[in-house]
C-alpha positions, 0 to 999 in steps of 0.5 A: 534482469530486466532493467529498471529505471530509477529516477535521477533524483532517486537514484542519488539520494539511495546511493546517498542513504538519503531517505527514499519512501516507494508508492504504488502507482494502481490508487492512480488508475483503480484506486480513485476517481478522477480528480480526486487520483492524479490530486491524492497521488499528487499530494501524497509526494509532496507530503512525502518532500514535505517530511523530510524523503523522496518519493518515489511511484513505480509503475511501467511504462511502456514495457520498462517498469520504473522507479520515480514517475514525470508528471506526463506519466503519472497523468497517463496513468490517470486519464487513460482507460487500458492500464495494465492493474499490474500483481506478480505475475503481470509484469512479466506480462506487461514487459514483453510488451511494452505494455502500461502497467499500475503497479499492486502492493505486490508489484510494488514491494518486488520492484522496491526491493528490486530498486534499494527501498527500502520503506513504501507507502499505500492505504489497506494492504489485501488479504483472503477475501471474504466468502469459501473460495478461499479467495488470497492476494499475493501481497501475503505473500509478497510480504512473507519474502521482501524486508521492506517497511509498510505503511499502511492502514491495516487490512481493507474492511470487505476482506476477513481480518482475522483469517488476514492476520493468521495468514500474515502470523503464518509467514512471519510480517511482524505486523505494528500499531502505529499508536494502537494496540489493535488493527485498524479496517482500512477506512475503519479505525480498529477492527477490534483486533490484536497487534504483535506489537506498539510503536510510538515514534517512527524511530521504534518502527526502524528498530524493529527493522533493523533488527529484522535486517541484522536477524537475515530475515525477509519478511515485511514489517506491516506498520499500519497508522488507524484514520483520524477520527474526524475522517474514520467511519464507524465500523456498523456503519461500514459493516452494513456498508460492506454487508451489501455489497457483498452481497450485489458482487454476489447476485451479479458474478463478480470475480477475481479481480474485479472484487475489490474494486467493485466492492470499494466502489459500492462502499463508498455509494452506501456511504455516501461518499464518506468512505473515498474522502477516509481514503485519501485522507490516509492515504497521506497519512500513511505516506507521512507516517511512512516519510519520517520513517524511512528519516529515522531508518537512515539516520539509524544508519548512518549512525552505523 
């Protein structure tokens, strides 16, 4: 098995049963423009520390899967152009060739599970793309096989959300609404689609994870957190921007791994950069909820 490089602080926290929160690195290399990418990644780590947990930003650096990054490594991901976007299929390539790669939601779940981290905070998960091609994100497959708690703002609104929820149901992934009875749609507070249950505290979310573990199940628990009203984009505005971006992507022949960054970039332009503000806000909020949930999980584990 490939050896992971764990920062000493993270290794010690895991050994002592202290709360640790995993963070992806694609948001740094591919998700946000500079300097917002580095500023937001740093702020997420600070938010996690502020709420009692240890942050573990994950990436592949020169072929080595790293659990926890230095400030200079995060800056490298934020500035360099040749960073590989790593999902499951890319990890063996990056490791064998000594490449540096930013981990997607899927790859971050894989490496976090290998390291023994139980909570992961991200923005929005991938899912089933719109259109006849049935392009399905590998995020959904990894959610079906890694027993983490994944804190997110639902799935990206550019996706086919009903189909995404159907796949999650098929894979047995519980979808929790954190203070909401509908599935959030990334920078929109609600998709109008129901969740499986509602939790109003970190302890409630942790209890579902503990119950999952006692049953011996391997699926993740998806903890979905809606954006605050003051930064959320209303469903109609978001819908118009998404439809326009989808039309342009089709006209330009944008496909595969390029489709999501293209759509998110165009939606941000079409909303006057309101979606970027919402994206940063939800990332910080999810980091906070993840830290609180990780702390609740650690307390419950210590209490038997």
